[in-house]
C-alpha positions as CSV (number, residue, x, y, z in Angstrom):
1,M,125.2,-52.0,155.0
2,R,127.4,-49.2,156.3
3,L,130.7,-49.9,158.1
4,M,132.0,-48.3,161.1
5,L,135.1,-46.8,162.7
6,S,136.2,-50.3,163.7
7,V,137.4,-50.8,160.1
8,C,140.0,-48.2,160.7
9,M,141.7,-50.4,163.9
10,A,141.2,-53.4,161.9
11,L,143.3,-52.2,159.0
12,S,145.9,-50.4,160.9
13,A,148.4,-53.2,160.7
14,F,147.8,-53.9,157.3
15,A,148.5,-50.2,156.3
16,A,151.6,-50.2,158.3
17,F,152.7,-53.4,156.4
18,C,152.2,-51.7,153.1
19,G,153.9,-48.3,154.0
20,E,151.9,-45.0,153.9
21,P,152.6,-43.2,150.6
22,E,150.4,-40.2,150.7
23,L,147.2,-40.1,148.9
24,A,146.3,-37.3,146.7
25,P,143.5,-34.8,147.7
26,L,140.0,-36.4,147.4
27,L,138.5,-35.1,144.2
28,P,134.8,-34.8,143.2
29,H,133.1,-37.2,141.1
30,P,133.8,-38.1,138.3
31,R,137.6,-39.0,139.2
32,L,138.1,-42.3,137.5
33,F,140.1,-41.8,134.4
34,A,138.9,-38.2,134.0
35,G,137.5,-35.2,135.8
36,A,134.7,-33.1,134.7
37,A,136.8,-31.0,132.6
38,E,138.2,-34.0,130.7
39,F,134.8,-35.2,130.1
40,E,134.1,-31.8,128.5
41,R,137.3,-32.0,126.4
42,V,136.2,-35.4,125.2
43,K,132.9,-34.1,124.3
44,E,134.5,-31.5,122.0
45,R,136.9,-34.1,120.6
46,V,134.4,-36.6,119.5
47,Q,132.6,-33.8,117.4
48,S,135.8,-32.4,115.9
49,S,138.1,-35.5,115.6
50,D,137.6,-38.3,113.1
51,A,139.3,-40.8,115.4
52,S,137.5,-39.9,118.5
53,G,134.3,-39.5,116.6
54,R,134.7,-43.0,115.2
55,V,135.2,-44.6,118.7
56,Y,132.3,-42.6,120.1
57,A,130.1,-43.8,117.3
58,D,130.9,-47.5,118.2
59,I,130.1,-46.7,121.8
60,L,126.9,-45.0,121.0
61,R,125.7,-48.0,118.8
62,K,126.6,-50.4,121.7
63,A,124.9,-48.3,124.4
64,D,121.6,-48.1,122.1
65,S,121.8,-51.8,121.7
66,A,122.0,-52.4,125.3
67,L,118.7,-50.2,125.9
68,G,116.8,-53.1,124.4
69,K,118.3,-56.1,126.3
70,P,117.2,-57.4,129.6
71,V,119.4,-56.4,132.5
72,L,122.2,-58.8,133.3
73,E,121.7,-61.9,135.6
74,R,124.0,-64.1,137.5
75,K,124.7,-66.9,135.1
76,M,127.8,-69.0,135.5
77,E,129.8,-70.4,132.6
78,G,131.7,-73.4,134.1
79,R,133.5,-72.0,137.1
80,R,133.3,-68.5,135.8
81,L,131.1,-65.4,135.9
82,L,133.6,-63.6,133.8
83,A,131.3,-63.3,130.8
84,V,128.9,-61.4,132.9
85,S,131.3,-59.3,134.7
86,R,132.9,-58.2,131.1
87,E,129.4,-57.4,129.7
88,A,128.6,-55.4,132.8
89,L,131.7,-53.4,132.3
90,A,130.9,-52.8,128.6
91,R,127.2,-51.8,129.2
92,I,127.9,-49.7,132.2
93,A,130.8,-47.7,130.8
94,N,129.3,-47.2,127.4
95,L,126.0,-46.1,128.7
96,S,127.4,-43.9,131.4
97,L,129.9,-42.2,128.9
98,V,127.0,-41.5,126.4
99,W,124.9,-39.9,129.3
100,R,127.7,-37.5,130.1
101,M,128.2,-36.7,126.4
102,T,124.3,-36.4,125.6
103,G,122.7,-35.5,129.0
104,D,120.0,-37.9,127.8
105,R,118.7,-39.5,130.9
106,K,117.8,-42.8,129.4
107,Y,121.2,-43.7,129.2
108,A,122.0,-42.9,132.8
109,D,118.9,-44.8,134.0
110,R,119.7,-48.0,132.1
111,A,123.4,-47.8,133.3
112,I,122.0,-47.4,136.9
113,A,119.7,-50.3,136.4
114,E,122.5,-52.5,135.2
115,A,124.8,-51.4,138.1
116,K,122.0,-52.2,140.6
117,A,121.3,-55.6,139.1
118,V,124.8,-56.9,139.4
119,A,125.1,-55.1,142.9
120,A,122.2,-57.4,144.2
121,F,124.1,-60.6,143.2
122,T,124.9,-62.9,146.0
123,D,128.5,-62.4,145.2
124,W,130.9,-61.7,142.2
125,N,132.3,-65.3,142.2
126,P,135.5,-64.8,144.4
127,D,136.6,-68.4,143.6
128,H,137.7,-67.1,140.1
129,F,138.7,-63.6,141.3
130,L,139.2,-62.1,137.7
131,D,135.4,-62.1,137.8
132,V,135.5,-59.9,140.9
133,G,138.3,-57.7,139.3
134,E,136.3,-56.8,136.2
135,M,132.9,-56.6,138.1
136,T,134.4,-54.3,140.7
137,L,135.6,-52.0,138.1
138,A,132.1,-52.0,136.4
139,V,130.4,-50.8,139.5
140,A,133.1,-48.2,140.3
141,V,132.3,-46.6,136.9
142,A,128.8,-46.5,137.7
143,R,129.2,-45.1,141.1
144,D,131.8,-42.5,139.8
145,W,130.7,-41.4,136.5
146,L,126.9,-41.4,137.4
147,D,127.3,-39.6,140.6
148,D,125.0,-36.6,139.2
149,A,122.3,-39.0,138.3
150,L,122.3,-41.3,141.3
151,E,120.0,-40.9,144.2
152,D,121.6,-41.1,147.7
153,A,120.3,-44.5,148.3
154,D,121.6,-45.8,145.1
155,K,125.0,-44.2,145.8
156,R,125.1,-46.1,149.1
157,L,123.9,-49.5,147.4
158,L,126.8,-49.3,144.8
159,A,129.3,-48.1,147.3
160,D,128.4,-51.0,149.7
161,A,128.5,-53.6,146.9
162,I,131.9,-52.3,145.9
163,L,133.1,-52.7,149.6
164,M,131.4,-56.1,150.4
165,K,131.8,-58.0,147.1
166,G,134.8,-56.4,145.8
167,L,137.2,-54.9,148.3
168,T,136.6,-57.3,151.4
169,K,135.2,-60.5,152.1
170,G,131.7,-59.6,152.9
171,D,132.4,-58.3,156.5
172,G,133.7,-55.0,155.5
173,K,136.9,-55.3,157.3
174,T,138.7,-58.4,155.8
175,L,140.4,-57.4,152.6
176,H,140.0,-59.8,149.6
177,S,143.4,-61.2,149.1
178,G,144.9,-64.2,147.2
179,W,148.0,-65.3,145.3
180,W,147.1,-62.7,142.5
181,T,148.0,-59.9,144.7
182,K,151.7,-60.7,144.0
183,G,151.2,-62.8,141.0
184,G,153.4,-62.6,137.9
185,N,150.7,-62.8,135.1
186,N,147.5,-61.1,134.1
187,W,145.5,-61.8,137.2
188,N,147.7,-59.3,139.1
189,Q,146.8,-56.4,136.6
190,V,143.2,-57.3,136.4
191,C,142.6,-57.9,140.0
192,N,144.7,-55.2,141.5
193,G,143.6,-52.6,138.8
194,G,139.9,-53.4,139.1
195,L,140.1,-53.1,143.0
196,A,142.1,-49.9,142.8
197,A,139.4,-48.3,140.7
198,G,136.8,-49.5,143.2
199,A,138.7,-48.1,146.1
200,A,139.1,-44.8,144.2
201,A,135.4,-44.5,143.7
202,V,134.6,-44.9,147.3
203,R,137.4,-43.3,149.0
204,E,135.0,-40.8,150.7
205,D,132.6,-43.5,152.0
206,F,135.4,-46.0,153.3
207,P,138.6,-44.0,153.5
208,E,140.7,-46.8,155.5
209,V,139.7,-49.6,153.3
210,A,140.1,-47.6,150.1
211,G,143.5,-46.3,151.2
212,A,144.8,-49.9,152.1
213,V,143.5,-51.3,148.8
214,L,145.2,-48.5,146.9
215,R,148.5,-49.0,148.7
216,R,148.4,-52.6,148.4
217,S,147.8,-52.3,144.4
218,R,150.7,-49.8,144.4
219,E,153.0,-52.3,146.2
220,C,152.0,-55.4,144.3
221,L,151.6,-54.3,140.7
222,P,155.3,-54.4,140.0
223,F,155.3,-58.1,140.7
224,A,153.3,-58.4,137.2
225,L,155.0,-55.5,135.6
226,K,158.3,-57.6,135.7
227,A,156.8,-59.6,132.8
228,Y,157.6,-56.6,130.5
229,A,161.4,-57.1,130.9
230,G,163.1,-57.1,127.6
231,G,160.2,-55.3,125.8
232,N,158.5,-58.7,125.8
233,F,155.3,-60.3,127.3
234,P,155.5,-64.0,128.1
235,E,151.7,-64.8,127.7
236,G,151.7,-63.7,124.1
237,P,149.9,-61.0,122.0
238,G,146.4,-62.4,122.9
239,Y,146.9,-62.0,126.6
240,W,149.0,-58.8,126.1
241,I,145.9,-57.0,125.2
242,Y,144.0,-58.3,128.4
243,A,146.7,-57.6,130.8
244,S,148.1,-54.4,129.3
245,D,144.6,-52.8,129.1
246,Y,144.3,-53.5,132.7
247,T,148.0,-52.3,133.4
248,A,146.7,-49.1,131.9
249,I,143.7,-49.0,134.1
250,A,145.9,-49.7,137.2
251,L,148.5,-47.0,136.1
252,D,145.9,-44.4,135.4
253,T,144.0,-45.0,138.7
254,L,147.0,-45.1,141.0
255,S,148.9,-42.2,139.3
256,R,145.6,-40.1,140.0
257,Q,145.2,-41.3,143.5
258,F,148.7,-40.8,145.0
259,A,150.2,-37.3,145.6
260,D,153.5,-38.4,143.8
261,G,151.9,-39.9,140.9
262,A,153.6,-43.3,141.7
263,P,156.5,-42.6,139.4
264,E,158.3,-45.7,140.1
265,L,155.6,-47.8,138.3
266,F,156.3,-46.1,135.0
267,A,160.0,-46.7,135.4
268,T,159.6,-50.4,135.3
269,E,162.1,-52.0,132.8
270,G,160.6,-52.8,129.6
271,L,157.3,-50.9,130.0
272,A,158.0,-48.0,127.6
273,L,159.0,-50.5,125.2
274,Q,155.5,-51.9,125.0
275,C,154.5,-49.3,122.7
276,E,156.3,-51.4,120.0
277,Y,155.1,-54.8,121.2
278,M,152.1,-55.2,119.2
279,D,153.8,-53.9,116.0
280,L,156.5,-56.5,116.4
281,M,154.0,-59.2,116.9
282,T,151.9,-58.3,113.7
283,G,153.0,-60.1,110.7
284,S,153.0,-58.6,106.9
285,T,149.6,-60.2,106.5
286,G,148.2,-58.5,109.6
287,L,148.0,-61.8,111.4
288,L,149.5,-61.9,114.7
289,F,152.6,-64.1,116.0
290,N,150.0,-65.9,118.2
291,Y,152.2,-67.9,120.5
292,S,151.0,-69.1,124.0
293,D,147.2,-68.9,124.4
294,P,145.7,-66.5,121.7
295,F,142.0,-65.5,122.0
296,R,141.5,-66.4,118.3
297,N,142.5,-69.5,116.7
298,P,144.6,-69.8,114.4
299,C,143.9,-66.6,112.4
300,A,144.5,-64.1,115.1
301,Q,144.0,-60.7,113.5
302,R,145.6,-57.6,115.0
303,E,143.1,-55.5,116.6
304,P,142.9,-52.0,118.4
305,A,144.3,-52.0,122.0
306,A,143.4,-49.2,124.5
307,A,146.7,-50.0,126.3
308,N,148.5,-48.8,123.3
309,C,146.7,-45.4,123.5
310,Y,147.8,-45.0,127.0
311,F,151.4,-46.1,126.6
312,G,151.7,-43.8,123.6
313,L,150.4,-41.0,125.7
314,K,152.8,-41.6,128.6
315,F,155.8,-42.4,126.8
316,G,155.9,-40.0,123.9
317,R,154.5,-41.8,120.9
318,P,152.3,-39.0,119.3
319,G,149.2,-40.3,117.4
320,A,149.1,-43.7,119.0
321,F,145.5,-43.4,119.8
322,A,144.7,-42.5,116.1
323,A,147.0,-45.3,115.0
324,E,144.9,-47.8,116.9
325,V,141.7,-46.4,115.7
326,A,142.8,-46.9,112.3
327,R,142.7,-50.6,113.1
328,M,139.0,-50.6,113.8
329,D,136.6,-52.3,111.6
330,E,133.1,-54.1,112.4
331,R,134.7,-57.0,114.4
332,H,137.8,-55.4,115.7
333,T,137.0,-52.5,118.4
334,F,138.4,-51.5,121.6
335,G,135.5,-53.5,123.3
336,R,134.6,-53.0,126.9
337,V,137.3,-50.6,127.4
338,A,136.5,-48.2,124.5
339,A,135.3,-45.5,126.9
340,F,138.5,-45.3,128.8
341,A,140.4,-45.2,125.5
342,L,138.7,-41.9,124.6
343,F,140.5,-40.2,127.6
344,W,144.0,-41.6,126.4
345,S,144.3,-39.6,123.2
346,D,146.8,-36.7,122.7
347,G,144.4,-35.4,119.8
348,S,147.4,-36.0,117.2
349,A,146.9,-37.6,113.8
350,A,148.2,-41.1,113.4
351,S,151.9,-41.2,112.8
352,A,153.8,-44.2,111.2
353,S,155.7,-46.2,113.7
354,N,159.2,-47.1,113.1
355,P,159.6,-50.8,114.1
356,V,162.9,-52.3,113.8
357,L,162.9,-55.0,111.1
358,C,164.4,-57.6,113.3
359,R,164.3,-57.9,117.0
360,S,165.1,-60.2,119.9
361,L,162.8,-59.8,122.8
362,G,164.1,-61.3,126.1
363,G,162.5,-61.9,129.5
364,S,161.2,-65.2,130.7
365,N,159.7,-66.5,127.3
366,P,162.0,-65.0,124.7
367,V,160.9,-64.6,120.9
368,A,162.6,-63.2,117.8
369,I,161.1,-61.3,114.8
370,L,162.8,-61.1,111.4
371,R,161.6,-59.2,108.5
372,T,162.6,-58.2,105.1
373,G,160.5,-55.0,105.0
374,L,157.3,-53.5,106.3
375,G,155.1,-54.0,103.1
376,P,152.2,-56.4,102.9
377,D,154.2,-58.8,100.7
378,D,157.6,-58.7,102.8
379,W,158.7,-61.7,104.6
380,Y,157.9,-61.9,108.4
381,V,159.0,-64.6,110.8
382,G,158.1,-65.0,114.4
383,V,160.3,-67.4,116.2
384,K,159.4,-68.8,119.6
385,G,161.8,-69.8,122.5
386,G,161.0,-70.0,126.2
387,R,159.6,-72.6,128.4
388,P,156.4,-74.7,128.2
389,S,155.9,-74.0,132.0
390,S,155.4,-70.2,131.4
391,N,151.9,-69.0,132.2
392,H,149.6,-70.3,129.4
393,G,152.7,-71.8,127.9
394,H,152.8,-74.6,125.2
395,M,155.6,-76.9,124.1
396,D,156.5,-74.7,121.3
397,G,160.2,-74.1,121.7
398,G,161.6,-73.6,118.2
399,S,158.4,-73.1,116.5
400,F,157.9,-70.4,113.9
401,V,155.1,-68.6,111.9
402,L,156.0,-67.4,108.3
403,D,154.5,-64.7,106.1
404,A,155.5,-63.9,102.6
405,G,153.9,-62.7,99.5
406,G,150.7,-61.6,101.5
407,V,150.2,-65.2,102.6
408,R,150.7,-66.7,106.0
409,W,152.4,-70.1,105.2
410,A,153.4,-71.5,108.6
411,Y,150.8,-71.5,111.4
412,D,150.5,-71.8,115.2
413,L,147.2,-73.5,116.0
414,G,146.4,-71.6,119.2
415,C,144.7,-72.9,122.5
416,E,141.7,-74.9,123.4
417,P,138.6,-73.3,124.8
418,Y,139.2,-73.3,128.7
419,N,135.6,-74.0,129.7
420,R,135.2,-77.1,127.5
421,I,138.3,-78.6,128.6
422,E,137.9,-77.8,132.2
423,Q,134.6,-80.0,132.2
424,M,136.6,-83.1,131.2
425,K,137.7,-85.3,133.9
426,T,140.4,-86.6,131.8
427,I,142.3,-83.4,131.2
428,S,144.1,-81.3,133.9
429,L,144.4,-78.2,131.8
430,W,146.1,-76.0,134.3
431,N,148.6,-78.6,135.6
432,M,151.9,-77.8,133.9
433,S,153.9,-80.9,135.3
434,Q,155.8,-83.0,133.0
435,D,153.3,-85.9,133.0
436,S,150.2,-83.7,133.0
437,S,147.4,-84.7,130.6
438,R,147.5,-81.0,129.6
439,W,150.2,-82.0,127.1
440,S,148.2,-84.6,125.5
441,L,146.2,-81.8,123.9
442,F,147.3,-81.6,120.3
443,R,147.4,-77.8,120.1
444,L,149.3,-77.5,123.4
445,G,151.9,-80.4,123.1
446,V,155.1,-80.6,121.0
447,E,153.4,-82.5,118.2
448,G,151.0,-79.7,117.2
449,H,153.6,-77.0,116.6
450,G,156.0,-76.4,114.0
451,T,159.1,-77.6,115.6
452,L,161.0,-81.0,116.1
453,T,160.1,-84.1,118.0
454,I,162.5,-86.8,119.0
455,D,161.1,-90.3,119.2
456,G,157.6,-88.7,119.6
457,A,158.4,-87.4,123.2
458,Q,157.3,-84.3,124.6
459,Q,159.5,-81.3,125.4
460,K,160.8,-80.8,129.0
461,V,158.6,-78.5,130.9
462,D,161.4,-77.1,133.0
463,G,163.8,-76.7,129.8
464,C,164.0,-73.1,128.2
465,A,165.1,-72.4,124.6
466,T,167.2,-69.2,124.4
467,I,167.6,-67.0,121.4
468,S,170.3,-64.8,119.9
469,L,169.9,-62.7,116.9
470,A,172.4,-61.3,114.3
471,S,171.6,-59.1,111.4
472,T,173.5,-57.8,108.5
473,R,172.7,-55.8,105.2
474,T,172.0,-59.2,103.5
475,H,170.4,-61.3,105.9
476,S,169.0,-61.9,109.6
477,K,169.6,-65.0,111.6
478,A,168.1,-66.3,114.9
479,A,169.7,-69.1,116.8
480,I,167.5,-71.0,119.1
481,D,169.3,-73.3,121.6
482,M,166.7,-75.8,122.3
483,T,169.0,-78.3,124.1
484,S,167.3,-78.2,127.4
485,L,163.8,-78.9,126.0
486,Y,164.9,-82.5,124.6
487,P,166.0,-85.1,127.0
488,G,166.7,-87.3,123.9
489,A,169.8,-85.4,122.7
490,T,172.7,-83.4,124.2
491,N,172.7,-80.6,121.7
492,V,169.7,-79.3,119.7
493,V,170.1,-75.9,117.9
494,R,167.7,-74.4,115.3
495,E,169.0,-71.5,113.1
496,I,166.4,-69.6,111.1
497,A,168.0,-67.3,108.5
498,L,166.0,-64.7,106.5
499,T,167.8,-63.5,103.3
500,K,166.8,-61.9,99.9
501,D,166.5,-65.3,98.5
502,G,164.2,-66.8,101.1
503,L,164.0,-68.4,104.3
504,F,166.5,-71.4,105.6
505,V,165.7,-73.4,108.7
506,N,168.7,-75.4,109.8
507,D,168.6,-77.8,112.6
508,R,171.7,-79.6,114.2
509,L,171.3,-82.4,116.7
510,A,173.8,-84.3,118.5
511,G,173.9,-87.1,121.3
512,L,171.0,-88.9,119.8
513,R,170.3,-92.5,120.5
514,P,171.2,-94.4,117.2
515,G,168.1,-95.2,115.5
516,A,166.3,-92.2,117.3
517,V,163.6,-90.8,115.0
518,V,163.6,-86.9,114.5
519,A,160.4,-85.5,112.8
520,W,160.2,-81.9,111.5
521,N,156.7,-80.6,111.4
522,M,154.9,-77.5,110.3
523,N,151.1,-76.5,110.1
524,V,149.7,-75.0,106.9
525,A,146.5,-73.8,105.4
526,A,147.8,-73.9,101.9
527,T,147.2,-76.7,99.3
528,A,150.2,-79.0,99.9
529,T,151.7,-81.3,97.2
530,A,154.6,-83.5,98.2
531,R,157.3,-84.4,95.6
532,G,159.8,-86.4,97.5
533,R,162.0,-83.9,99.2
534,T,160.2,-80.9,97.4
535,L,156.9,-79.5,98.7
536,E,154.7,-77.3,96.8
537,L,152.2,-75.0,98.7
538,K,149.7,-73.0,97.0
539,A,147.5,-70.3,98.7
540,E,145.6,-67.1,97.8
541,D,146.6,-63.7,99.1
542,A,144.0,-61.3,100.4
543,K,143.4,-59.9,96.8
544,G,142.6,-63.4,95.5
545,V,146.0,-63.9,93.7
546,M,147.3,-67.4,93.8
547,K,150.8,-67.7,95.3
548,T,153.2,-70.6,95.3
549,M,155.9,-71.5,98.0
550,A,158.4,-74.1,97.3
551,V,159.9,-75.8,100.4
552,F,162.8,-78.0,100.0
553,A,164.3,-80.4,102.5
554,Q,168.0,-80.5,102.0
555,V,168.1,-84.0,103.6
556,E,169.0,-87.1,101.8
557,G,166.6,-90.0,102.0
558,V,163.6,-88.1,103.2
559,E,160.1,-87.4,101.8
560,W,157.5,-84.9,102.6
561,K,154.3,-86.3,104.1
562,V,151.2,-84.3,104.0
563,S,148.1,-85.2,106.3
564,S,145.1,-83.3,107.2
565,I,144.8,-82.1,110.8
566,A,141.3,-80.8,110.4
567,E,139.4,-83.4,112.3
568,P,140.1,-83.7,115.9
569,R,142.6,-86.5,116.9
570,T,141.0,-87.2,120.1
571,P,137.5,-86.3,121.8
572,A,139.5,-83.7,123.8
573,D,140.8,-81.8,120.7
574,S,139.1,-79.1,118.6
575,P,138.9,-79.4,114.9
576,N,141.4,-77.3,112.9
577,P,139.4,-76.5,109.7
578,G,141.3,-76.2,106.7
579,M,144.6,-77.1,108.5
580,T,147.3,-79.5,107.1
581,R,150.4,-80.8,108.6
582,V,153.5,-81.1,106.5
583,A,156.3,-83.3,107.9
584,F,159.5,-85.5,107.3
585,S,161.4,-87.7,109.6
586,K,164.8,-89.1,109.8
587,A,166.6,-91.6,111.9
588,A,169.9,-91.0,113.6
589,D,172.8,-93.2,112.6
590,E,175.6,-94.5,114.9
591,S,177.0,-90.9,115.2
592,G,174.0,-89.7,116.9
593,M,173.9,-86.6,115.0
594,L,171.6,-85.0,112.4
595,D,172.2,-81.7,110.4
596,F,169.6,-80.7,108.0
597,T,168.2,-77.5,106.2
598,V,164.8,-76.8,105.0
599,A,164.6,-73.8,102.5
600,F,161.6,-71.7,101.5
601,A,161.4,-69.7,98.3
602,L,158.4,-67.9,96.6
603,V,157.9,-69.1,93.1
604,R,156.6,-66.5,90.7
605,E,156.9,-68.5,87.3
606,R,156.5,-72.1,86.1
607,P,156.6,-73.6,89.5
608,E,156.9,-77.1,88.1
609,V,160.3,-76.3,86.7
610,A,161.7,-73.6,89.3
611,L,160.7,-75.4,92.6
612,A,163.9,-77.3,93.2
613,E,166.2,-74.8,91.3
614,K,165.0,-72.0,93.5
615,A,164.9,-73.8,96.9
616,Q,168.1,-75.7,96.6
617,G,170.3,-72.7,96.0
618,G,170.9,-71.6,99.6
619,R,172.6,-72.9,102.9
620,L,173.1,-71.1,106.0
């Protein structure tokens, strides 16, 4: 279906509302992420650069694999079409890039077949608009990168699909809209970024609609970019990759489509600091500080991020692309955005980053990072503050992960699979209210995290744990004020100090009901043996060397309890293979106060003798 001049009149009010920043002159196809000259430079680079060649080899392998698969069908998973949208983006981008690199028509033909198949879907599932955002980008890449291979009829087919199923509500003149347009989470970047790319691909076909979408994306993207304040990202490193890859997609698209390059977007507070975010979130073991909802549980390994390539290119971090490529292995690649990452390289060799050993990241969901060094055996602590009600938030204020000696000792369990939980009538997964059944899930409620519970109660969803950080030559200390999270006390402060002798976690509570029971919890994958107030943890590092951690509770009258959490506690909970909970508890006396320290020390010789000696030696 072709749309007429009535669209211009229908959208005039919307354009006036959005303002009229001048669009850049319309460039020929290809225009998304690269022009023809940039494709030629990438062709040269994949032949001469080890880093680019390695990424291209992965893309070529996946393109060849796609040739032997049936074309995609509209298959829902729960309320989502998202898996199909993502696979469409991966196949079309990979196949289209390989065609432009090789000129082999079989890749173009298959990419066209995939694009025509999804263009024929009844819709792209606008009820879950992430699906539309990613699918619009997929078809936009086909319409743009395959322009020289498309028949005129197919160009019209793909352009109309972008218009009718992506940009507008099926009538060609009413723009798709929703809360996500000005949302403060990843939906904003994905939906505004995907639709902006779609608009850029069809600017010559539907200039008024495309202009309106591009102007709206430029106006609304800052609502999501605010999340980067303080160099942080409130949804955690798992969602950082998703949101930031689409931030890069949106920024690249908008800077190319506007005459002035949309400079205000790049000046967003904390955006340039995102070059360091994933480095800070990566422990000495290579595992992520996986707070909030990570995509892999609980051993979330650092993987390459295309966004880091783009941020490095834009904010002066030479070799960022090569550094990310160095993280590739058979399981960890750039995924469906690999083809875009190839254009976000400055051609430099990987250069070592210089992350600060200790850093407090602010914003709406603060965290702190403490390190003794940058080696694989150094100590690393990631400390969580913030609020449970943040997007993808957990009741995890005060929790921490711990790496030392090449082993992760303290774990966050991660999230539950969304689709499975959404099918349960007994769990309201996205209800963030205090009494929501969401918090009954072990991995999401306070009980499943490495923090405190008071009389078994949940943390307050509208509370917020704040963090302050201090460092000297001999130690670093993060103070987490968790008072507003706990209705059962008037003051709750956790201090985590990292010294040359080990780690010390001190908790001070006041205003407790006499007799109130405070439990101290931590999740471990190590073999745990309790000996009164002393806990012995044993685990192998990546080289198979057995390491021992001594954990001593400097609290009179308590004993460590060790219990497996491998089996799910309820039908709604997932299993946690190999995971153990270590805990102790103590009741408050008439003073309503408690003050106790837990000390951690690596033990290298005769652990049966040295445990208490090494662990008892330090206090904050």
